[in-house]
N, C-alpha and C positions, 0 to 999 in steps of 0.2 A: 503495499499499497503506497501513497508516495501518501511521505511526511507530511505536505501540508494539508493535505488532507487527512493523515491523521488525527492533527493539532486542531484542524476546526472543527473536525467531527464530533471530537471530545467536548469541544469547547458550546458547541452546539445541545446536544447530549444534556450539559449540565446547566444550561440554558431551559431547556424543554423541563427537565427533573425537577426545577427551580415552580417553575409554572404549576405542576402538580402537585408537588410538598403544598406548596402555598393556597393548593384551590383556586388556581386561576384556570385548572385545564379539569375538571372531576371526575372522578370515575363512571364510566361508561358512555363519555364524551369524544367524540373522535374526535383527532388531531388533524391541524390544519392537509391538506394534500400536500405531496412530495412539492409540486408548480410551488405552492405556495407558501411554503416554507425556505422553499429557493430564492423566491423575491426578498420573499420578508427580510432572509440571514444575510441579501447577499451568496449565500456559498453555491455549490455543483450540486447535482441531481446526485456524484456520489458520495458525497459531505452529508447530504443530507439522509441516502442510504445505513452508510453509517451508525449516525446519529442513532437513527428507532434499532437497530440493531442492539446497539449497545442498551438502548434503552428497552427493550424485549430480551437479551438476557437476565436484567437486575427484576427482571418479572412487572415493570410499570405501564407495560402498554401491547394491547396483542393484533395481534394483522386478523385481518378478517375477509376472507375473499367473499366474490359477489356483487349482483349488481351496489348493496351497501358496504361493499369492499371497504383497507383502508386500516388506519391505526388506531386503536381505544384504548382509553386511560382502562386500566384494572389495577384492581386496589394490590397493593404487594403482600405477595404472600408469604407465610411465617418461612419459606425454604429462603428466600433471598436475605429476610429480616438474617436466619441463622448462617446464610454463607458472608452477609457482609460484618458480622460481629465475628466472623473467624475470622476475617482479611484484616479486619483489624486487631485483635489478639496475635495474630503471627507478624505486623507489620506494627508492632510495637512492643520496645521491652517491659512488657507486662512481669513486673517480679509474681511466683507464684504466689508468693505471701498474699500481696491485694487480692489473687481471684479466690483465693478462699474466705475474705473479710469477705468479696460480696460474694459470695455462697452462703455465707453463714450470714448476710441481711436476707436474702431471697427465699433458702431452700425452706426454715421453720415457717417463711409465712406460705406457703406455697404446703406446706405438709397441714398447718391449719386452715385452706380453704379446701383441699383433702377431704381432711373431714368433716367438711361438710359438703362439697361438692360432687365426690366419688360413686361412681357407676358399681354396680354388680360386677359387671368385664371388668372394671379398674380392680378389684377385690381380687376378684379371680386370678388374674392378670400379675398383680404383684405377688399374693398366694405362691406361684406356680414361682416365679423365681426370688425367691425364700430356698423355696423345698428345693430346687435345684443348685441352688447356693450350698447350701450342706451337705451333697451331694460331691463337691466339688472343691471344699477345701481344700484338700490336699496338692488341687490344680493351679498354683497361682496364677498363669494364664488367664484360665475360664473362667474362675472366682472371679478376677478384676474386668472379664467382659461384664456377667453378671450382677456386680457394683453397680457398676453406671446403670445399667439398662434398669436397675431397680431404682435407681435418682432418682433416672429422666421418667420410669412411670408411677411416681409419687409424685413431682411435675406435672404429668402431664392428669395424674387426676384431680389437679385441684381447677383443671378445665380455663386457665389461664397461659393466654397462647405467648402472654411478653417472657412467661417464664419459660416457658416448653424451649421459645424459639432463644433463649439465653444457653439455655444447658445444654440445646444439642448442639450450639456452636462452641461450647470448651470442651464439650466431651473426650473430642483427644487428650486434648493437653491435660484432661483427668485418669483419663487410663494410662498413660505415657508415668507418671507421678504413682499411680499404684501399685505397677506389677517391677516394683523394687524389692528387694535385700528386705528394707525395712518394714515391708508389708507380711511380715510373717508369719506361721500359721498362729501363732498366739493372737498376733490382732487380729485376726481374720474371724477367726471366734467368734472374736469380739464383736466387731462389726456386724457378723450374724446374727448373733444374738442381739445387739443394737436395730437391726433393721426388725427384727420382727416383731420388738414391741410398738417400735412408733407405727408399726405397718397397726400395728391389733387397734392401739389407738384409733387411726384413721378408720377401719374396722369397726370401730364401738362410736364412730362419729364425734369420736370424745377432744375439741380443736385444742383447749388448753395445754392436753397433754402431749398430741402432735406436735403443738409448736417446740413445748418444753425440748421433749425427749430430739426431735430435729436438733432444737439446736446447739446439745449435751454433746450430740453424736458429731454433729460437723465439728466444732471446736473441738473436739478431744482430741478426731482423729488429724485435722494440723498438726496440734501438739503432738503427736504421736508418731510423724508420717518430717518431722521439722523440717520443712520442704521453703527452704529460704531461695534460695539462686532464681533466674526469668524464668522464664518458659522454654527460650531457647535450650536452658543447659539441663529442664526438668530430664528430661532420661539418661 
């Protein structure tokens, strides 16, 4: 791609994105045609198409074919938000201790919401993960995977899409942190026991206990692993 086109398309995509974010272009509304965008912003057709491709990749627009075809504004998906958060985490020198601090702020609240909003299917899935974890205590890799799946399942049960997007985006960093020597058998046993107590509180609809137990769990988890380096060195 021509470098000038690349720069101009990025600039145009940013302008259109800002118009979407600030409500100038609303969900379901059609963007101006390619020709109109070319005239309005004094750019080439190639620049317009590349800018629209960027917006489409971000999940901000969808292209419709047919008589009423064109580029239409769509509501940003949770996947798009997760990808943006993941890129932000990877692109900044964020310490793991900072990430744990954010978890301590979010996960207890998510657990409390889960105690109020969980569905029978949520509870069934959570307990299936608990049972699988009990059977894989000796396998640090598999237990680490199930550990992360359980945390995500709790957040999903909160029915809060923002919490879920955040947890999904930080999952790779959390997984690399648990698959370590510090996450020994004794620690994994304690974690499994803690998970079950939190799950019982959520299943019982005990909001205060769910919040309190999750806070104790994520706090003691960070203290046990004693992870201080940046995410870039967490492995």
